[in-house]
DOBAPA-350216 format. One record per residue (C-alpha): residue number from 1; x, y, z. Coordinates in steps of 0.2 Angstrom, whole numbers, always signed. Layout:
N
R  num     c1     c2     c3
R  NUM      X      Y      Z
...
END
This chain:
230
R  num     c1     c2     c3
R    1   +136   +579   +664
R    2   +139   +587   +646
R    3   +132   +580   +631
R    4   +140   +565   +621
R    5   +137   +574   +607
R    6   +146   +590   +613
R    7   +161   +581   +620
R    8   +164   +571   +606
R    9   +179   +582   +596
R   10   +175   +576   +580
R   11   +158   +585   +579
R   12   +159   +604   +573
R   13   +152   +615   +586
R   14   +132   +623   +584
R   15   +133   +642   +586
R   16   +117   +642   +600
R   17   +132   +634   +610
R   18   +141   +644   +620
R   19   +157   +649   +620
R   20   +169   +639   +630
R   21   +188   +644   +639
R   22   +198   +634   +624
R   23   +186   +643   +610
R   24   +193   +660   +617
R   25   +214   +656   +614
R   26   +218   +665   +598
R   27   +224   +655   +580
R   28   +242   +649   +581
R   29   +253   +659   +570
R   30   +257   +656   +552
R   31   +268   +646   +548
R   32   +285   +657   +545
R   33   +289   +661   +525
R   34   +303   +648   +520
R   35   +318   +655   +521
R   36   +325   +664   +508
R   37   +343   +659   +501
R   38   +358   +666   +504
R   39   +365   +682   +492
R   40   +379   +671   +491
R   41   +369   +657   +481
R   42   +369   +661   +462
R   43   +353   +655   +452
R   44   +350   +642   +464
R   45   +369   +634   +467
R   46   +371   +633   +483
R   47   +387   +637   +489
R   48   +398   +625   +500
R   49   +415   +633   +507
R   50   +416   +648   +497
R   51   +417   +636   +483
R   52   +402   +633   +469
R   53   +397   +614   +472
R   54   +402   +608   +456
R   55   +416   +617   +453
R   56   +432   +611   +443
R   57   +446   +602   +455
R   58   +463   +608   +448
R   59   +474   +599   +442
R   60   +488   +590   +447
R   61   +507   +591   +441
R   62   +519   +577   +437
R   63   +530   +571   +452
R   64   +545   +574   +437
R   65   +548   +581   +419
R   66   +547   +572   +405
R   67   +565   +574   +402
R   68   +571   +571   +422
R   69   +576   +554   +417
R   70   +590   +552   +431
R   71   +579   +557   +445
R   72   +578   +570   +460
R   73   +590   +571   +475
R   74   +576   +563   +486
R   75   +571   +545   +493
R   76   +567   +540   +474
R   77   +583   +546   +465
R   78   +589   +527   +466
R   79   +573   +519   +460
R   80   +572   +535   +445
R   81   +590   +528   +437
R   82   +583   +511   +440
R   83   +569   +515   +429
R   84   +581   +523   +418
R   85   +589   +510   +414
R   86   +576   +500   +410
R   87   +565   +510   +399
R   88   +582   +512   +389
R   89   +587   +493   +388
R   90   +571   +484   +389
R   91   +556   +496   +387
R   92   +544   +483   +384
R   93   +548   +476   +406
R   94   +545   +493   +407
R   95   +529   +496   +402
R   96   +522   +480   +407
R   97   +527   +486   +424
R   98   +519   +502   +422
R   99   +504   +495   +416
R  100   +504   +481   +430
R  101   +507   +494   +443
R  102   +492   +503   +438
R  103   +481   +487   +434
R  104   +483   +484   +453
R  105   +483   +465   +451
R  106   +491   +450   +443
R  107   +492   +446   +425
R  108   +493   +462   +416
R  109   +512   +463   +418
R  110   +511   +450   +401
R  111   +495   +454   +396
R  112   +504   +470   +392
R  113   +523   +464   +388
R  114   +522   +450   +377
R  115   +511   +462   +363
R  116   +521   +479   +366
R  117   +539   +466   +364
R  118   +528   +460   +348
R  119   +528   +474   +342
R  120   +544   +483   +348
R  121   +553   +468   +336
R  122   +543   +472   +321
R  123   +545   +490   +321
R  124   +561   +489   +324
R  125   +563   +473   +308
R  126   +555   +483   +297
R  127   +559   +501   +301
R  128   +573   +501   +311
R  129   +564   +512   +323
R  130   +552   +508   +337
R  131   +536   +515   +328
R  132   +522   +502   +331
R  133   +522   +498   +347
R  134   +518   +518   +354
R  135   +500   +515   +345
R  136   +497   +502   +357
R  137   +506   +509   +373
R  138   +501   +528   +374
R  139   +483   +524   +382
R  140   +494   +521   +399
R  141   +498   +537   +399
R  142   +479   +542   +398
R  143   +473   +531   +410
R  144   +487   +538   +422
R  145   +483   +556   +419
R  146   +467   +556   +423
R  147   +467   +542   +436
R  148   +478   +555   +445
R  149   +470   +571   +438
R  150   +487   +576   +429
R  151   +488   +591   +419
R  152   +491   +587   +402
R  153   +504   +594   +388
R  154   +491   +605   +380
R  155   +483   +613   +398
R  156   +502   +617   +402
R  157   +505   +626   +384
R  158   +488   +636   +385
R  159   +491   +643   +402
R  160   +508   +645   +397
R  161   +502   +655   +385
R  162   +486   +663   +389
R  163   +475   +657   +375
R  164   +461   +641   +369
R  165   +453   +647   +386
R  166   +436   +643   +375
R  167   +444   +623   +373
R  168   +449   +621   +389
R  169   +433   +624   +397
R  170   +423   +613   +387
R  171   +427   +597   +395
R  172   +426   +582   +379
R  173   +436   +595   +368
R  174   +451   +598   +379
R  175   +452   +578   +381
R  176   +450   +574   +365
R  177   +468   +585   +361
R  178   +475   +581   +377
R  179   +473   +561   +372
R  180   +482   +565   +356
R  181   +493   +572   +365
R  182   +497   +557   +376
R  183   +499   +547   +357
R  184   +511   +561   +351
R  185   +523   +559   +370
R  186   +523   +542   +365
R  187   +526   +541   +348
R  188   +541   +556   +346
R  189   +549   +553   +367
R  190   +542   +538   +368
R  191   +558   +530   +380
R  192   +556   +547   +390
R  193   +536   +545   +392
R  194   +539   +527   +397
R  195   +553   +534   +411
R  196   +540   +551   +415
R  197   +525   +537   +416
R  198   +536   +525   +430
R  199   +544   +535   +441
R  200   +527   +543   +445
R  201   +517   +527   +446
R  202   +529   +523   +457
R  203   +528   +537   +467
R  204   +508   +535   +468
R  205   +506   +516   +470
R  206   +515   +500   +477
R  207   +517   +486   +467
R  208   +504   +474   +465
R  209   +517   +460   +471
R  210   +525   +468   +486
R  211   +508   +475   +496
R  212   +516   +467   +515
R  213   +504   +456   +522
R  214   +506   +448   +538
R  215   +514   +431   +541
R  216   +513   +420   +557
R  217   +535   +414   +561
R  218   +534   +397   +574
R  219   +549   +400   +585
R  220   +556   +379   +588
R  221   +557   +381   +608
R  222   +574   +382   +616
R  223   +584   +365   +620
R  224   +578   +357   +636
R  225   +588   +347   +649
R  226   +582   +337   +663
R  227   +591   +340   +679
R  228   +592   +327   +694
R  229   +584   +333   +710
R  230   +597   +333   +723
END
């Protein structure tokens, strides 16, 4: 019968003991070395689907130009004319609708339309033209551009001219210039900028007041008559 101390796996074998069959088994092969990164990984940055992680996403284009106030020949053509008429005759209403649609909630219209109307009337009464409201409304253009990752005016001009590559690569500096371009667009082309933003939002976002909800309709029963059996 084997000794209890020799059979215990927690005790070390003495050198004078006989070599068993288990001890004659060669040691296991050392673990494989860590797999080297693929050659497509540059400086430790992994590559997925052929593009480097963290690569800037391409900018989207505006659905219509700044001067395309009469719309285009598609399913939004009639609404583009509506936006043009509202932006020309009642820009405060169009601006309030844009902010309400962008905010996706009720209450945004009053909070934006009334201050815009006050600045609109003050600028026209003091200076003869709407020069104060753009200082209040150009932030909406910046919010739309950031929300949908749209190409700004400065980036479009720089790409067409092939200049200012360093500024385009610096995201913070480029965003500062784009914000200044948003203000300039609202200040010098205010009605057209409001209409362009209105067309863009109508194509991309539903109005919060017209979101469809299921409605339970109760139909009254038909007229019933009692018949007498034969």
